[in-house]
MDAnalysis code that builds the backbone (N, CA, C; Angstrom):
import MDAnalysis as mda
import numpy as np

u = mda.Universe.empty(729, n_residues=243, atom_resindex=np.repeat(np.arange(243), 3), trajectory=True)
u.add_TopologyAttr("name", ["N", "CA", "C"] * 243)
u.add_TopologyAttr("resid", np.arange(1, 244))
u.add_TopologyAttr("resname", ["MET", "ARG", "ALA", "ALA", "MET", "SER", "ILE", "ARG", "ARG", "LEU", "SER", "LEU", "ALA", "PRO", "HIS", "VAL", "ARG", "ALA", "CYS", "SER", "SER", "ASP", "GLY", "GLN", "VAL", "ILE", "LEU", "LEU", "ASP", "LEU", "ARG", "ASN", "ASN", "ARG", "TYR", "LEU", "GLY", "VAL", "GLY", "GLY", "THR", "GLU", "SER", "ASP", "ALA", "LEU", "ALA", "ASP", "GLN", "VAL", "GLU", "GLY", "TRP", "PRO", "VAL", "GLY", "PRO", "GLU", "SER", "ALA", "GLY", "ALA", "CYS", "ALA", "THR", "SER", "ALA", "THR", "VAL", "THR", "ALA", "LEU", "THR", "GLN", "ARG", "LEU", "LEU", "SER", "ARG", "GLY", "LEU", "LEU", "THR", "HIS", "THR", "SER", "SER", "GLU", "ARG", "LEU", "PRO", "ASP", "ILE", "ARG", "LEU", "ALA", "GLU", "ALA", "SER", "ALA", "SER", "LEU", "ASP", "VAL", "GLU", "ASN", "THR", "LEU", "THR", "ASP", "SER", "GLY", "ILE", "THR", "ALA", "ARG", "ARG", "LEU", "GLY", "ARG", "PHE", "LEU", "GLN", "SER", "ALA", "ALA", "ILE", "ALA", "ALA", "LEU", "TRP", "LEU", "ARG", "CYS", "ARG", "SER", "LEU", "HIS", "SER", "ILE", "ALA", "THR", "ALA", "VAL", "ALA", "ALA", "ARG", "ARG", "GLU", "ARG", "GLN", "ARG", "ILE", "PRO", "ALA", "PRO", "ASP", "ALA", "GLY", "SER", "PHE", "ASP", "ALA", "MET", "THR", "SER", "GLY", "THR", "ALA", "ALA", "TYR", "GLU", "ARG", "LEU", "ARG", "PRO", "PHE", "VAL", "PHE", "SER", "ALA", "GLN", "HIS", "GLU", "CYS", "LEU", "HIS", "ASP", "SER", "LEU", "ALA", "LEU", "VAL", "GLY", "PHE", "LEU", "ALA", "THR", "GLU", "GLY", "VAL", "PHE", "PRO", "ARG", "TRP", "VAL", "ILE", "GLY", "VAL", "LYS", "THR", "ARG", "PRO", "PHE", "GLY", "ALA", "HIS", "SER", "TRP", "VAL", "GLN", "SER", "GLY", "ALA", "THR", "VAL", "LEU", "ASN", "ASP", "LEU", "ARG", "GLU", "ASN", "VAL", "ARG", "ARG", "PHE", "ARG", "PRO", "ILE", "LEU", "VAL", "VAL"])
u.atoms.positions = np.array([
    [-11.134, 17.884, -30.022],
    [-9.993, 18.725, -29.157],
    [-9.575, 19.025, -27.317],
    [-11.179, 18.809, -27.426],
    [-11.031, 19.192, -25.967],
    [-10.599, 17.445, -25.164],
    [-11.746, 16.652, -25.502],
    [-10.995, 15.250, -25.517],
    [-9.526, 15.603, -25.274],
    [-8.960, 15.673, -26.436],
    [-7.577, 15.147, -25.714],
    [-6.981, 16.412, -25.009],
    [-7.071, 17.641, -24.919],
    [-6.853, 18.145, -23.707],
    [-7.066, 17.565, -22.627],
    [-8.076, 17.309, -21.927],
    [-8.573, 16.602, -20.820],
    [-7.648, 15.334, -20.808],
    [-7.248, 14.665, -21.617],
    [-6.632, 13.625, -21.940],
    [-4.999, 14.067, -20.804],
    [-4.261, 15.376, -21.161],
    [-3.099, 15.868, -21.015],
    [-2.763, 16.444, -19.865],
    [-4.894, 16.730, -18.833],
    [-4.266, 17.494, -17.388],
    [-4.777, 15.918, -16.660],
    [-4.199, 14.368, -16.968],
    [-4.364, 13.363, -16.415],
    [-2.977, 13.365, -15.591],
    [-3.528, 13.052, -14.133],
    [-2.089, 12.335, -13.229],
    [-2.458, 11.763, -12.642],
    [-1.180, 10.438, -11.643],
    [-1.639, 9.805, -11.203],
    [-2.674, 9.778, -9.780],
    [-3.615, 8.962, -9.403],
    [-3.824, 9.450, -8.029],
    [-3.171, 9.421, -7.245],
    [-3.737, 10.257, -5.902],
    [-2.308, 10.402, -4.556],
    [-2.002, 8.979, -3.723],
    [-3.382, 8.161, -4.093],
    [-2.992, 6.933, -3.718],
    [-2.502, 5.860, -4.498],
    [-2.265, 5.876, -5.292],
    [-1.702, 5.527, -6.375],
    [0.107, 5.132, -7.543],
    [1.200, 4.602, -6.565],
    [2.479, 4.465, -7.062],
    [2.868, 3.807, -8.441],
    [3.231, 3.566, -9.275],
    [4.031, 3.496, -10.340],
    [5.496, 3.020, -10.320],
    [5.687, 2.196, -11.304],
    [7.159, 2.055, -11.652],
    [7.013, 0.822, -12.749],
    [7.886, 1.120, -13.637],
    [8.242, -0.014, -14.583],
    [9.822, -0.901, -14.493],
    [8.823, -1.885, -14.666],
    [9.702, -3.143, -15.492],
    [9.250, -4.295, -16.302],
    [10.227, -4.285, -17.209],
    [10.147, -5.331, -18.117],
    [9.413, -5.338, -19.348],
    [8.849, -3.350, -19.420],
    [8.781, -3.699, -20.328],
    [7.233, -2.728, -20.560],
    [6.609, -2.764, -18.998],
    [5.795, -2.931, -18.442],
    [5.566, -1.727, -17.809],
    [4.474, -1.247, -17.173],
    [4.172, -0.339, -16.299],
    [3.680, -0.297, -14.824],
    [3.890, -1.161, -13.422],
    [2.929, -1.548, -12.236],
    [2.186, -0.567, -12.121],
    [1.201, -0.653, -11.396],
    [0.679, 0.495, -10.646],
    [0.158, 0.177, -9.303],
    [0.424, 0.149, -8.439],
    [-0.334, -0.302, -6.880],
    [-1.129, 0.688, -6.431],
    [-2.809, 0.350, -6.196],
    [-3.957, 0.581, -6.126],
    [-3.436, 0.535, -4.272],
    [-2.752, 2.320, -3.335],
    [-2.702, 1.919, -1.897],
    [-4.034, 1.386, -0.988],
    [-4.987, 2.323, -1.344],
    [-6.124, 2.041, -0.851],
    [-6.915, 0.625, -1.177],
    [-6.977, -0.015, -2.132],
    [-7.121, -1.463, -2.203],
    [-6.418, -2.190, -2.122],
    [-4.768, -2.265, -2.249],
    [-3.644, -3.147, -1.873],
    [-4.067, -4.055, -2.759],
    [-3.903, -3.324, -4.554],
    [-3.911, -3.772, -5.713],
    [-2.662, -3.715, -6.854],
    [-2.412, -4.624, -7.353],
    [-1.702, -3.779, -8.547],
    [-1.970, -4.194, -10.042],
    [-1.666, -3.929, -10.823],
    [-1.655, -3.640, -12.186],
    [-1.219, -3.296, -12.868],
    [-0.968, -4.020, -14.044],
    [0.007, -4.482, -15.101],
    [-0.493, -3.615, -16.000],
    [0.511, -1.954, -16.868],
    [-0.351, -1.864, -18.171],
    [1.160, -1.923, -18.984],
    [1.364, -3.217, -20.079],
    [1.728, -3.002, -20.819],
    [2.130, -2.836, -22.746],
    [2.700, -2.992, -23.018],
    [3.021, -2.485, -24.511],
    [3.613, -0.933, -24.679],
    [2.296, -1.102, -25.744],
    [1.780, 0.386, -26.580],
    [1.544, 0.645, -25.924],
    [0.545, 0.501, -24.726],
    [-0.407, 2.004, -24.315],
    [0.314, 2.381, -23.221],
    [1.084, 1.678, -22.499],
    [1.985, 1.745, -21.299],
    [2.950, 3.186, -21.879],
    [3.508, 3.188, -23.072],
    [4.164, 4.118, -24.171],
    [3.072, 5.327, -24.483],
    [2.324, 4.722, -24.565],
    [1.650, 5.871, -24.595],
    [0.656, 7.062, -23.928],
    [0.175, 6.187, -22.929],
    [0.012, 7.087, -21.817],
    [1.262, 7.896, -20.614],
    [2.183, 7.685, -21.477],
    [3.137, 8.385, -20.756],
    [3.589, 9.680, -21.148],
    [2.846, 10.159, -22.684],
    [2.579, 11.264, -22.730],
    [1.762, 12.158, -22.340],
    [0.571, 11.584, -22.044],
    [-0.294, 12.287, -21.360],
    [-0.474, 11.654, -19.881],
    [-0.090, 11.187, -19.104],
    [-0.762, 11.056, -18.038],
    [0.741, 11.180, -16.743],
    [0.686, 12.637, -16.293],
    [1.618, 13.532, -15.198],
    [2.173, 11.588, -14.457],
    [3.642, 11.736, -14.101],
    [4.316, 10.968, -13.007],
    [3.953, 9.568, -14.056],
    [4.613, 9.716, -14.744],
    [3.985, 7.852, -15.462],
    [5.320, 7.229, -15.951],
    [6.217, 6.720, -15.093],
    [7.552, 6.184, -14.842],
    [7.404, 5.264, -16.800],
    [8.464, 5.459, -17.580],
    [8.666, 5.560, -18.492],
    [9.789, 4.417, -18.881],
    [10.467, 3.499, -18.812],
    [11.468, 2.480, -18.328],
    [12.405, 2.120, -19.780],
    [13.730, 2.027, -19.797],
    [14.532, 1.649, -21.478],
    [13.656, 0.235, -22.366],
    [12.932, -0.589, -21.873],
    [12.023, -1.236, -22.789],
    [11.076, -0.729, -23.548],
    [11.068, 0.498, -23.828],
    [10.056, 0.722, -24.894],
    [9.572, -0.193, -26.274],
    [8.169, -0.128, -26.238],
    [7.439, -1.029, -26.665],
    [7.875, -0.671, -28.669],
    [8.228, 0.809, -28.560],
    [8.227, 1.486, -29.988],
    [7.279, 1.519, -31.296],
    [6.401, 1.283, -30.587],
    [5.076, 1.432, -31.244],
    [3.869, 1.937, -30.786],
    [3.377, 1.789, -31.387],
    [2.068, 3.338, -31.273],
    [-0.124, 2.892, -31.076],
    [-0.192, 3.292, -29.677],
    [-1.325, 2.469, -29.583],
    [-2.365, 3.380, -30.652],
    [-3.828, 2.708, -30.704],
    [-4.513, 3.840, -31.369],
    [-5.278, 4.689, -30.512],
    [-5.926, 5.370, -30.453],
    [-6.107, 6.366, -30.247],
    [-7.408, 6.124, -29.055],
    [-8.360, 5.563, -29.764],
    [-9.370, 4.329, -29.632],
    [-9.133, 3.803, -28.743],
    [-8.164, 3.069, -28.662],
    [-7.355, 1.987, -27.300],
    [-7.066, 2.933, -26.255],
    [-6.239, 3.644, -26.173],
    [-5.192, 5.161, -25.106],
    [-6.911, 5.305, -24.413],
    [-7.453, 6.014, -25.017],
    [-9.316, 6.229, -24.303],
    [-9.424, 5.819, -23.809],
    [-10.359, 4.072, -24.670],
    [-10.368, 3.076, -23.085],
    [-9.725, 2.766, -21.805],
    [-8.533, 2.723, -22.394],
    [-8.154, 2.672, -21.181],
    [-7.784, 3.361, -20.320],
    [-7.491, 4.529, -20.563],
    [-7.591, 6.118, -19.936],
    [-9.160, 5.815, -18.800],
    [-9.810, 5.597, -19.434],
    [-11.572, 5.772, -19.221],
    [-11.197, 4.536, -18.115],
    [-10.740, 3.199, -18.821],
    [-11.054, 2.069, -16.954],
    [-10.229, 2.859, -16.324],
    [-9.103, 3.165, -16.378],
    [-8.235, 3.544, -14.935],
    [-9.009, 5.132, -14.284],
    [-9.873, 5.953, -14.622],
    [-10.174, 6.919, -14.134],
    [-11.092, 6.480, -13.586],
    [-11.974, 5.290, -13.982],
    [-13.430, 4.724, -13.422],
    [-12.475, 3.880, -12.201],
    [-11.572, 2.994, -11.614],
    [-11.089, 2.534, -10.791],
    [-10.878, 4.036, -9.225],
    [-10.132, 4.996, -10.114],
    [-10.136, 6.283, -9.799],
    [-8.437, 6.267, -9.332],
    [-7.302, 5.041, -10.278],
    [-5.946, 4.960, -10.566],
    [-5.988, 6.565, -10.884],
    [-6.631, 6.958, -12.169],
    [-5.926, 8.498, -12.436],
    [-7.150, 9.669, -12.079],
    [-6.453, 10.514, -12.110],
    [-7.335, 11.621, -12.046],
    [-6.618, 13.412, -12.820],
    [-8.061, 13.206, -12.833],
    [-8.161, 15.307, -13.639],
    [-7.143, 16.010, -12.791],
    [-7.643, 15.796, -11.337],
    [-6.959, 17.297, -10.560],
    [-5.767, 16.808, -10.061],
    [-4.867, 17.611, -9.916],
    [-3.411, 17.364, -8.866],
    [-4.202, 17.202, -7.667],
    [-3.846, 16.397, -6.316],
    [-3.794, 16.649, -5.253],
    [-2.708, 16.265, -4.510],
    [-2.943, 16.436, -2.915],
    [-1.428, 16.064, -2.428],
    [-1.515, 14.929, -2.333],
    [0.084, 14.216, -2.250],
    [0.392, 12.508, -2.380],
    [1.455, 12.975, -1.821],
    [1.542, 11.941, -1.241],
    [2.929, 11.374, -0.280],
    [4.342, 11.399, -1.111],
    [5.167, 12.125, -0.257],
    [6.797, 12.446, -1.859],
    [7.414, 11.425, -2.031],
    [7.263, 11.284, -3.198],
    [8.337, 9.748, -3.710],
    [9.507, 9.928, -3.492],
    [9.974, 8.808, -3.443],
    [11.512, 8.935, -2.261],
    [12.533, 8.604, -3.238],
    [13.383, 9.036, -3.772],
    [14.534, 8.030, -4.392],
    [15.349, 7.041, -3.676],
    [14.994, 5.707, -3.918],
    [16.136, 4.683, -3.371],
    [17.555, 4.603, -4.083],
    [18.348, 4.729, -2.701],
    [19.816, 4.336, -3.997],
    [19.638, 2.627, -4.068],
    [20.369, 1.956, -4.958],
    [20.496, 0.881, -5.368],
    [21.219, -0.066, -4.182],
    [20.205, -0.917, -4.130],
    [21.311, -1.968, -2.581],
    [22.422, -2.495, -3.339],
    [23.331, -2.284, -2.663],
    [24.979, -2.491, -2.357],
    [25.285, -3.486, -1.293],
    [24.476, -3.417, 0.144],
    [24.944, -4.272, 1.148],
    [23.895, -4.925, 1.929],
    [24.205, -5.758, 2.682],
    [23.045, -6.268, 3.628],
    [24.040, -6.075, 4.526],
    [22.474, -5.961, 5.811],
    [23.167, -5.384, 7.275],
    [24.051, -7.133, 7.299],
    [24.835, -7.591, 8.568],
    [25.282, -8.346, 9.116],
    [25.163, -8.126, 10.655],
    [24.347, -9.134, 11.351],
    [23.888, -8.619, 12.753],
    [24.330, -10.387, 13.379],
    [25.119, -10.693, 12.501],
    [25.401, -12.280, 13.307],
    [25.397, -12.959, 14.389],
    [26.636, -12.167, 14.623],
    [26.958, -11.243, 16.119],
    [27.077, -10.441, 17.079],
    [26.295, -9.759, 16.087],
    [25.933, -8.296, 17.082],
    [26.039, -8.316, 18.725],
    [24.642, -8.965, 18.811],
    [24.193, -8.585, 19.750],
    [24.495, -10.211, 20.282],
    [24.841, -9.783, 22.203],
    [24.596, -10.921, 22.734],
    [23.474, -11.723, 23.220],
    [22.888, -12.334, 24.529],
    [21.595, -12.415, 24.810],
    [21.186, -11.729, 26.030],
    [22.425, -11.188, 26.470],
    [22.521, -9.367, 27.485],
    [21.867, -8.409, 26.507],
    [22.030, -8.395, 25.477],
    [21.567, -7.061, 24.803],
    [19.898, -7.196, 25.007],
    [19.160, -8.372, 25.145],
    [17.869, -8.531, 25.098],
    [16.937, -7.978, 26.431],
    [16.669, -6.576, 26.675],
    [15.969, -6.424, 27.559],
    [14.554, -6.493, 27.761],
    [14.615, -6.224, 28.914],
    [12.592, -6.398, 29.204],
    [11.892, -5.035, 28.871],
    [12.342, -4.312, 28.596],
    [12.138, -3.058, 27.548],
    [12.158, -3.705, 26.210],
    [12.980, -3.659, 26.135],
    [13.050, -4.210, 23.943],
    [12.693, -5.311, 24.288],
    [12.255, -5.971, 25.151],
    [11.239, -7.133, 24.604],
    [9.600, -6.454, 24.129],
    [9.264, -5.639, 25.398],
    [7.892, -4.865, 25.680],
    [7.675, -3.827, 24.039],
    [8.951, -3.839, 23.924],
    [8.984, -2.602, 22.251],
    [8.432, -3.736, 21.462],
    [9.249, -4.474, 21.173],
    [9.109, -5.630, 20.061],
    [7.741, -6.103, 19.838],
    [7.439, -6.526, 20.763],
    [5.971, -7.184, 20.723],
    [4.863, -6.228, 20.998],
    [4.923, -4.857, 21.163],
    [3.941, -3.840, 20.800],
    [4.440, -3.752, 19.128],
    [5.577, -3.681, 18.765],
    [6.471, -3.236, 17.595],
    [5.499, -4.132, 16.177],
    [5.573, -5.749, 16.547],
    [5.092, -6.655, 16.019],
    [3.329, -6.584, 16.471],
    [2.629, -6.474, 17.214],
    [1.115, -6.499, 17.335],
    [0.704, -5.575, 16.484],
    [1.205, -4.165, 16.702],
    [0.602, -2.756, 15.923],
    [1.102, -3.347, 14.297],
    [1.981, -3.873, 13.906],
    [2.343, -4.068, 12.342],
    [0.784, -5.251, 11.934],
    [0.795, -5.948, 12.985],
    [-0.334, -6.926, 12.242],
    [-1.598, -6.595, 12.611],
    [-1.945, -5.906, 13.390],
    [-3.325, -4.926, 13.417],
    [-3.477, -4.003, 11.964],
    [-2.371, -3.106, 11.976],
    [-2.290, -2.222, 10.455],
    [-2.798, -2.962, 9.546],
    [-1.779, -4.081, 8.829],
    [-2.700, -4.407, 7.789],
    [-3.504, -5.271, 7.860],
    [-3.721, -5.600, 9.368],
    [-5.510, -6.516, 9.094],
    [-6.181, -5.675, 9.047],
    [-6.217, -4.204, 9.231],
    [-7.265, -3.526, 9.458],
    [-7.532, -1.941, 8.734],
    [-6.542, -2.274, 8.256],
    [-5.974, -0.142, 7.538],
    [-5.629, -0.896, 6.112],
    [-5.493, 0.426, 5.105],
    [-5.126, 0.358, 3.864],
    [-3.793, 0.297, 3.731],
    [-2.519, 0.165, 3.196],
    [-1.348, 0.435, 2.599],
    [-1.074, 2.604, 2.414],
    [-2.758, 2.443, 2.027],
    [-1.855, 4.596, 2.010],
    [-2.385, 4.878, 2.764],
    [-3.104, 4.421, 4.400],
    [-3.214, 4.570, 5.500],
    [-2.165, 4.224, 6.241],
    [-1.308, 2.854, 5.766],
    [-0.310, 2.451, 6.480],
    [1.382, 4.048, 6.655],
    [1.386, 3.837, 4.879],
    [2.197, 4.739, 4.655],
    [2.142, 5.793, 5.488],
    [1.273, 7.133, 5.147],
    [0.572, 7.709, 5.607],
    [1.237, 7.614, 7.487],
    [0.596, 7.415, 8.184],
    [0.651, 6.538, 9.316],
    [2.445, 6.865, 9.266],
    [3.414, 6.000, 8.690],
    [5.091, 5.600, 9.231],
    [6.079, 7.146, 8.282],
    [5.115, 7.353, 7.360],
    [5.880, 8.859, 6.912],
    [5.430, 9.950, 8.505],
    [4.092, 10.110, 8.660],
    [3.782, 10.402, 9.573],
    [5.035, 10.617, 11.104],
    [5.694, 9.741, 11.002],
    [5.999, 9.617, 12.312],
    [7.280, 9.659, 12.170],
    [7.586, 9.433, 11.151],
    [9.436, 10.279, 11.028],
    [9.711, 11.325, 10.572],
    [7.968, 12.174, 10.243],
    [8.213, 13.792, 10.101],
    [8.317, 13.904, 11.112],
    [8.034, 13.872, 12.367],
    [7.406, 14.664, 13.526],
    [8.718, 14.139, 14.484],
    [10.230, 12.610, 13.645],
    [10.647, 12.737, 14.915],
    [12.056, 14.040, 14.136],
    [11.778, 14.285, 12.653],
    [12.716, 15.838, 12.272],
    [13.689, 14.707, 12.107],
    [14.179, 13.615, 11.194],
    [15.410, 13.066, 11.411],
    [16.962, 13.665, 10.603],
    [17.756, 13.550, 11.856],
    [19.284, 14.476, 11.145],
    [20.107, 13.320, 9.481],
    [21.399, 13.727, 9.617],
    [21.636, 13.102, 8.633],
    [22.323, 11.956, 9.681],
    [22.441, 10.780, 8.904],
    [22.758, 9.515, 9.370],
    [24.728, 10.164, 9.752],
    [24.599, 9.100, 11.201],
    [26.468, 9.603, 11.185],
    [26.676, 7.982, 11.695],
    [27.718, 7.425, 12.598],
    [28.069, 6.452, 12.641],
    [26.964, 5.826, 14.156],
    [26.919, 6.697, 15.297],
    [26.270, 6.579, 15.866],
    [24.975, 6.059, 15.731],
    [24.448, 6.808, 14.758],
    [23.270, 6.032, 14.658],
    [23.029, 4.957, 13.265],
    [24.134, 4.925, 12.761],
    [24.378, 3.661, 12.251],
    [24.493, 2.416, 12.980],
    [25.489, 2.813, 14.177],
    [25.527, 1.799, 15.377],
    [23.991, 1.118, 15.887],
    [23.452, 2.435, 16.481],
    [21.812, 2.443, 17.174],
    [21.436, 1.165, 15.681],
    [21.284, 1.455, 14.439],
    [20.799, 0.383, 13.735],
    [20.759, -0.669, 13.801],
    [22.283, -1.004, 13.596],
    [22.444, -2.689, 13.842],
    [22.213, -2.749, 15.081],
    [22.833, -2.494, 15.901],
    [22.363, -2.878, 17.183],
    [20.886, -3.425, 17.779],
    [19.925, -2.512, 16.874],
    [18.457, -2.796, 17.581],
    [17.621, -3.582, 16.533],
    [18.448, -3.912, 15.032],
    [17.975, -5.173, 14.350],
    [18.532, -6.556, 14.679],
    [19.423, -6.170, 14.939],
    [20.123, -7.453, 16.159],
    [19.005, -8.159, 16.845],
    [18.623, -7.272, 17.684],
    [17.969, -7.329, 18.635],
    [16.938, -7.833, 18.109],
    [16.292, -6.819, 17.326],
    [14.756, -7.356, 16.595],
    [14.827, -8.882, 15.959],
    [15.962, -9.199, 15.199],
    [15.879, -10.515, 14.893],
    [16.643, -11.561, 16.232],
    [16.634, -11.529, 16.597],
    [17.114, -12.382, 17.903],
    [15.321, -13.074, 18.420],
    [14.768, -11.519, 18.389],
    [13.342, -11.860, 19.141],
    [12.303, -12.434, 17.753],
    [12.483, -12.164, 16.822],
    [11.632, -12.538, 16.345],
    [10.932, -13.443, 15.610],
    [11.859, -14.547, 15.338],
    [11.703, -16.402, 15.409],
    [10.260, -16.790, 16.317],
    [10.624, -15.824, 17.699],
    [9.790, -17.070, 18.857],
    [8.720, -16.121, 18.808],
    [7.788, -15.170, 17.373],
    [6.594, -14.568, 17.573],
    [6.515, -15.309, 15.775],
    [6.670, -15.099, 14.595],
    [6.566, -14.973, 13.006],
    [7.927, -15.602, 12.578],
    [7.859, -16.305, 11.513],
    [8.699, -15.603, 10.457],
    [8.690, -15.198, 9.453],
    [9.523, -14.650, 8.844],
    [9.427, -13.570, 7.906],
    [9.797, -14.154, 6.819],
    [9.574, -15.442, 6.063],
    [9.685, -16.195, 4.991],
    [8.389, -15.653, 4.384],
    [7.233, -15.833, 4.432],
    [5.864, -15.537, 4.332],
    [5.465, -14.431, 4.595],
    [6.000, -13.598, 5.361],
    [5.439, -12.199, 5.789],
    [6.037, -11.304, 5.596],
    [6.786, -10.976, 4.754],
    [7.696, -9.942, 4.754],
    [7.003, -8.339, 4.867],
    [5.421, -8.122, 4.165],
    [5.115, -6.809, 5.247],
    [5.316, -6.631, 6.312],
    [4.678, -7.931, 7.361],
    [4.433, -7.738, 8.554],
    [5.655, -7.254, 9.743],
    [6.846, -8.026, 8.835],
    [7.978, -8.025, 9.429],
    [8.942, -6.730, 9.061],
    [8.647, -6.510, 7.761],
    [9.643, -5.056, 7.661],
    [8.488, -3.871, 8.410],
    [7.097, -4.087, 8.118],
    [6.555, -2.868, 9.041],
    [6.957, -3.488, 11.085],
    [6.794, -3.875, 11.584],
    [7.557, -4.464, 12.866],
    [8.691, -4.021, 12.861],
    [9.827, -4.143, 11.994],
    [11.411, -3.674, 12.158],
    [11.048, -2.515, 11.888],
    [11.014, -1.911, 11.099],
    [10.076, -0.292, 10.918],
    [9.537, 0.658, 12.454],
    [8.292, -0.232, 12.807],
    [8.162, 0.282, 14.153],
    [9.333, -0.094, 15.497],
    [9.655, -1.235, 15.235],
    [10.483, -0.563, 16.528],
    [11.710, -0.371, 16.301],
    [12.249, 0.124, 15.311],
    [13.956, 0.845, 14.935],
    [13.430, 2.341, 15.711],
    [12.155, 2.243, 15.367],
    [11.661, 3.721, 15.289],
    [12.012, 4.208, 17.343],
    [11.214, 2.950, 17.710],
    [11.567, 2.748, 19.304],
    [12.801, 3.664, 19.731],
    [13.635, 2.876, 18.808],
    [15.126, 3.003, 18.902],
    [15.665, 4.183, 18.900],
    [15.010, 5.177, 18.034],
    [15.489, 6.588, 17.640],
    [15.631, 6.296, 16.608],
    [16.141, 4.905, 15.565],
    [16.289, 4.657, 14.353],
    [15.508, 4.493, 12.722],
    [15.241, 5.683, 12.175],
    [14.409, 5.513, 11.165],
    [14.399, 5.169, 9.580],
    [15.082, 4.074, 9.306],
    [14.871, 4.202, 8.081],
    [13.662, 3.345, 6.916],
    [13.927, 3.289, 5.927],
    [12.906, 3.368, 4.968],
    [12.524, 2.249, 4.528],
    [10.591, 1.922, 4.616],
    [10.279, 0.535, 4.228],
    [9.970, 0.784, 3.142],
    [10.229, -0.087, 2.268],
    [9.964, -0.752, 0.856],
    [9.261, -1.646, 0.728],
    [8.241, -1.627, -0.741],
    [7.550, -2.427, -1.398],
    [8.380, -2.207, -2.582],
    [8.865, -3.491, -3.365],
    [9.322, -3.314, -4.446],
    [8.384, -4.748, -5.296],
    [8.521, -4.974, -6.836],
    [7.834, -5.347, -7.633],
    [8.125, -6.238, -8.557],
    [8.621, -7.305, -9.581],
    [8.834, -7.773, -10.353],
    [7.534, -8.742, -11.518],
    [8.277, -8.481, -12.839],
    [7.337, -9.299, -13.675],
    [8.206, -10.916, -13.772],
    [7.488, -11.483, -15.079],
    [7.615, -12.368, -15.626],
    [8.143, -13.619, -14.432],
    [8.124, -14.102, -13.795],
    [6.425, -13.754, -13.406],
    [6.241, -12.844, -12.111],
    [4.862, -12.199, -11.824],
    [4.522, -11.357, -11.436],
    [4.917, -11.647, -9.768],
    [5.828, -10.853, -9.481],
    [6.018, -10.836, -7.713],
    [5.547, -9.328, -7.037],
    [6.023, -9.319, -5.946],
    [5.787, -8.099, -4.727],
    [6.784, -8.298, -3.585],
    [7.353, -7.738, -3.020],
    [8.053, -8.055, -1.529],
    [8.065, -7.055, -0.882],
    [8.794, -7.241, 0.015],
    [8.937, -5.570, 1.332],
    [9.751, -5.997, 2.140],
    [10.853, -4.259, 1.938],
    [11.726, -5.119, 2.923],
    [12.498, -3.470, 3.687],
    [13.112, -3.489, 4.479],
    [13.640, -2.221, 4.699],
    [15.369, -1.875, 4.828],
    [15.154, -0.264, 4.216],
    [16.780, -0.253, 3.784],
    [17.179, 1.608, 4.414],
    [18.208, 1.341, 4.535],
    [18.521, 1.920, 5.038],
    [19.902, 3.476, 4.225],
    [19.857, 3.974, 3.650],
    [20.848, 3.994, 2.334],
    [21.125, 3.099, 1.270],
    [21.748, 2.063, 0.512],
    [22.490, 1.664, 0.372],
    [22.411, 0.038, 0.980],
    [22.151, 0.749, 1.984],
    [21.836, -1.133, 3.248],
    [20.398, -1.502, 3.339],
    [20.485, -3.311, 3.632],
    [18.884, -3.864, 3.580],
    [19.571, -4.084, 4.947],
    [18.374, -3.949, 5.784],
    [18.347, -4.433, 7.187],
    [17.656, -5.617, 7.194],
    [16.997, -6.332, 6.736],
    [16.035, -7.737, 6.827],
    [16.204, -8.351, 5.869],
    [17.064, -8.470, 4.910],
    [16.938, -9.980, 3.590],
    [18.683, -9.039, 3.218],
    [18.438, -9.937, 1.739],
    [19.841, -10.277, 1.076],
    [19.685, -9.297, -0.025],
    [20.638, -8.160, -0.040],
    [20.949, -7.192, -1.558],
    [20.741, -8.127, -2.727],
    [21.153, -9.389, -3.314],
    [20.994, -10.263, -4.136],
    [19.593, -10.487, -4.331],
    [18.627, -10.424, -3.202],
    [17.209, -11.410, -3.317],
    [16.479, -9.536, -3.737],
    [16.798, -8.460, -2.656],
    [16.078, -7.522, -3.014],
    [15.858, -6.618, -4.484],
    [17.406, -6.987, -5.196],
    [17.737, -6.371, -6.452],
    [16.906, -6.691, -7.391],
    [16.321, -7.224, -7.060],
    [15.409, -8.301, -8.215],
    [13.789, -7.485, -8.157],
    [13.673, -6.654, -7.647],
    [12.396, -5.801, -7.440],
    [12.720, -4.565, -7.982],
    [11.902, -4.469, -8.396],
    [11.852, -2.744, -8.646],
    [11.062, -2.020, -7.512],
    [12.051, -1.251, -6.970],
    [10.620, 0.063, -5.544],
    [9.675, 0.558, -6.123],
    [8.383, 0.089, -5.178],
    [7.343, 1.245, -6.175],
    [6.344, 1.875, -5.171],
    [7.207, 1.620, -3.926],
    [6.983, 2.180, -3.475],
    [7.902, 2.580, -2.003],
    [8.245, 3.966, -1.226],
    [9.569, 4.268, -0.307],
    [8.958, 4.935, 0.812],
    [9.001, 4.680, 1.859],
    [8.545, 6.094, 2.673],
    [9.206, 5.907, 4.220],
])
């Protein structure tokens, strides 16, 4: 009885994010920058015992043995992915399904690249690279969330959308001179979020995952509009972290 009561008090650790995809649950350990998949009957069993454990429509429909579930919970506890105590965590943000991609093809002329914008871009790209090299995803997410909170973001309007479009267009025009976004989606997204913050615009930084095969991807999104990718691409991923 004591063991059962203890299990029911489990919750995801503050630095862990989770989402359901193709019949399994993917955990993202933000402190160690690692992913872990929990599939099948074990995932369904943990949904009844772990607060915040996601449940998808692809339920396995079978029951895991109590010994299997106990062993799994102990393993997740030992890795620091589950906890017996409730602690403050970054809020879980609900992200709208991506339905549009921002088209900046002809938004900005060369005259829109000012020296000030160039300096802010270089600074944002350098800070993003430094963060990814020296900090955990948990530390980065906390910093991004704190910056957004300090600005007290107003409700979006036409003016902010114009500023977001102009800022993203400037960023896209400058980025190829410094790095490629194709294989550096985390760097690209963090640099874009940092650059747009200097322009007074604060979209969401997103990390998503997919399975079969496993993959992770990062992008920037405002409302239902994807800023630095195609909506068709990001919709293949389930958001696991939204800041």
